[in-house]
Every structure is written in C-alpha cells, then in structure tokens.
N, C-alpha and C positions, 0 to 999 in steps of 0.2 A: 504724822509725815506722810509725804506724798509717796506712794510706791515706787520703788527703786531710786527715788529721787537725792535720799540722804539728807533732805532739808521739810523744812514743816512749809506745809500749804500755806499762802497769805492769807490773809483776814480782811475779810470786806468790812464797808463801815460801818453794819449792825452787828458787827462782831462775829457773824459767820464764815467758816473757809470759804474760799473761792476757788475755781478749777480754772489755772490761766489758759488753759486750752479754749474757754469760752468768754474770756476777760477780752472784751476788745478793746481794749487800754494795752493790752502786751501787742510786741511786735509782730508783725506777720511774718511766715516762713520765709526762710532766704531763699531768697531769688538765684539761680542757676547760670552759672554763665561759663560755658564752653569754649574755651579760646583753641583754637586749631592752626599751628603755623607749620607752614607748609614748606617744600624746597630741601629738605634734610637731604643729607645722603650724597654729598660733593663737598663737603670743607667748606661750604657759605660762610661769609662773614655773618657774626649773630649767632652763631651754632652755641659756643660756649654761653654767652651772654643767655640766651635762651633757658638753655638747660638748667643754667643755675639760679633762674627766677624764683620768689618763694612761694609757688602756688603750683597747684596741679595743672600740667597742660596736655593737649593731644598732638603728639608730634607725627606728622606725614613724612614719609621716608619716600624719596623716589629709588627704586630697582634699579639692579646691574649699573651702579656707580661707584666712585672709588670707596665712600664710607658707608655704602648702604648699611651694611649689618655693624660698624662700629658705631653709627649715629641711632640706630634701633638698641643697639645693645645700652649705649649709655643713658638713652631715653628711659629703657626699662629701668636701668639702677639706681636714676633720680625720681623714680616712681609717675613717669608720666606714660597715658597710654599711647600706644604706638598705631598707625594706622599706614596702608598703602598709600603712597601718591601715586594714581597710576595715570602716566601720559597718556593723553589720548587725543585724537584730529581735532583741532579747532577750525572755525570758517574762515579766519583770517589769521597770519602769525608766521615767523618762521620756521619752517620744518626742522633745524637747529635747535632751537628751543624747547622740541619736544623732549627729547633724548633718547636713548634706547628702550627699545621693549614695548614702542609708542602702539596703541590699538587705533587701526586707520577703518574708514567704513568702509574700503573695498576687500577686505579680509573676508575669508568665507568663517562659518561659524565655526569651524576646527581650528583654524587657526587662531582667531580668538580668543577660544578656551583654553589652547595653549599658551597663550601670553599671558594671561591670566593667571593661569597656574602656577606659569612660572615666575610671577612677580610677586606672588603671595608665598613662594617658598625664598625668595630673597631676602626677606624683612621678617626676621625673627621677633616675635612677640607681638605681630599684627593682631589686633582684633577687629579692623574693620578697614574701608578703603574711601578714598574720595579722587574725584579726578584733577589732574594736572592738565590745564587747558580744556578741549575736550569741548567747547561750543559746539561742534559739527556733531560730534558722537551721542552728545546727551540727548539731542534731541531725534534721533535716530532707535526705533522701537526695535530693529532686528537686534541691532548690535548691543543694546541696552541690556536688552533679556537676555542672552547669551550671557553676559557680564555677571548679571545681577542671577543669575542662575548658580553661576559656579561662586559666587557669593553665599546663596543660599546653603549649597550643599557642604561648605565648607565652614557654615556658621559664621560667615562675617558679615558685617552691616557695611551699607554704602552711603558716604555725605554729600550731596549733590552740592558742589561748592556755588551752583547759581550762576556761571557764566554763559546759561543759555535761560532768557526767560520761558521758552517753550521747552525746556527740559520734562522728558516722561520718565525720569527718575523717580520721582514720588509717587506718581500713580503705579507704575511697576512694582516699583517697592511694598506698596501697599496690598498690589494683586498675590505676590509672590509670599507674603507674611513676614516682609521683613519690615523693622522699624523706617520711618520715613523721618527721615534729618536733615534740615538744609541750614545753607549757611544764611545770615539773615544782615550782616553787616562786612565788608572789607574793614579792614583797618589800616594797608598803605596803600592805597590807590595813589595815594602822593606821598614820595618818601620825606618825612619829617617830624621831628618829636611834635611840634604842634599841633599837624595833620592828625596822626594817630591819637593824639590825645582828644582832639576833638571829636573823633570817632568813638571814642571809647565814654566820650560824656552823650554820644549819640545811642551807644549801647545803653546805659542807663535810663536817658529817656525812654528809649522804645521799651524795657523793662516796668520801667513806673506808668507811662502812658496808658499802654497795654494791658495795664496789670498783669502781666505774663508770667508763667513760672520760671522759664527760660530764654534763653537767646545762644546761638552760636555765630561765633565771630570768626573771621580768619586773619593770618596776618602771614610774611614769609620772612626766612633769613633770605640774604644775599647781598646784593648791593645795599639795600638802607636796613638791614637787616639788624646793625648795632642800633639805628634811630629805633625800629621798633621796638627793641628789646627796651631801651632808654625810656622809652615811654609809657611801655606796660609796669616798669618796675617804677616809676613815679606815681602812677593813678593808682596802682594798686591798693595803695591805704585808704584813697578816696571812696573806692568802690566797695571796699570791706566794710568802711564806716557808714555804706548807703544800705548794707544788709546783703550784699552779692556774695554769693559762694562758689568760688573757684572748682569747676568740676573738669572731668575727664568727659570725653564723649560718648565713653563705654557707659557712664551713668545715665546718659539720656535713653542710649539705645535698652538699656535693662530695663527700662519703667513701659517699652514699648514691644518687646520680641514674643513672638508667637509659641506657644506652648510648645510645638512641634519642631521648633528650629533646634537643631542641635548646636552648643556654642562652639566655636573655633577657639585657636589656643590662648589662652589667656583671659577667654571670656566666660564670665562667670552669671548664675544667673541670681537675683537676689534670694 
C-alpha cells in the first residue's frame, strides 16, 4: 500500500510498482485560482448570488457602509476569505464613487494611519486588504508605505488590484516582508455573462500558456453583479474539469508570508 493512501501503488508495464509522483502521465498539480469579488458592504446586486457560489471566494468588503459587518459575517460563515476593500484616491473618477473613509494623497501620515486602522476595525474576519479605485494613491510611495506598514503591524497583506500600471505596491510589499499579490485579470470590465465567460477562458489560457501555478482575478457585485455571478456559476464546472482549484487569497499569501510577520485575525500560517 502507498503510505497513507489506503490503496495499492500502481504497477508498471514490467510488473514493478511505480510512484505516481514520478509518473509523467499523471495529471499535474491543480492550478490555483483566487477569485476576488469587490464592493461588498452596501446591499449591492449579486451579493446573495456570489456568496452562494459552490467554490471558495475572497470577498472584499468596503468599510463604513450599511452592510459592512453583515456582509463580512455572511462571507465568513459561507467559508470565504474576507479582506478590506479600502477606498483610495484615483487619478480620475467621481469623488462620490469612493465612499466614506477614503485615503487621499494630501493626507498626513497620521491621518492615513488612523483611517486604515479604522477601516480594518470595521471589517470583521479580514485577513488582508485591496484597493477600491486608487490609481493615484497606489503610485504614491509615501502614502502606500504608511498603508502597508499598518498592514504589516496588523498581520494583514495587501492585494494590488492593478488599477495603476506604475503601482509601487509590489515592490514595497516585498521590502516590508509582505506577500506580493497582484490582480491578473478583471472579469467584468464589460458587464455581460458572455464577456465574463470570455475573461474566465482568458484566465484558463493564462494558466496553461504560462504554466503558472496560480492566478488572481477580480469581479464585482453591483450593477452587473448578478451577471458576473451567473457567468461564474456557468463556468465553474468547465474550469474544475481543466484542473483549476478555487482558493481564497489567504492561501496564496501563506505561501509567501515572511517568518517574522505576525498573522492578523483569521490568518494562519501553514
């Protein structure tokens, strides 16, 4: 019997027992897909449909909104990872899109620190954070350094949504001993089931073409939330049949976390 397997090891053509781990014909290790869904916290369309999907997600919850705590609690109860969806100043866009508690580039270090701490306290079970908008702030080394330092001290990681090609988050995260986590593909930049399905095929192609072990993709609840959820539900069986394993972003973070970083609430080292 193969140790711990409860079944006999396979036998090769010459009668010898073979090690599946060394058999080139055995399927490769599952490729990991972390699906982050942004904009929870305000009774947005698609909230129920997303939470009820039959795979593990990462639920990004905006602080200081009507259902911030409720959505974080429900996501946790459904077994999903929870992160803070932190409003951050963009280069363009309407100020009202940001929501309360936004981080602005003209704030002092102490103002930024207080707002980030308050946002973390707003979202129960948060193990990390990502940016809501933020194309201006994510390119500002001073502001991002303050935000990431709060994350480091609280044991949270930061996922770069990549709304800014020139983001300083990846480099600063590595310098501070935090995991380097970045969005690869937005699912619903166009809001239709067909488009989201096409983006999921792009995710699969990315994993296959580059022979990558993992991929991070971001969708949203809101105006198109139900369509994004419907496209995910439709395509989950196809992706799983291709060897895709749906994980929370926490799992990718654990693979990179530095030994000296203290885990935050709900964050467990391997």
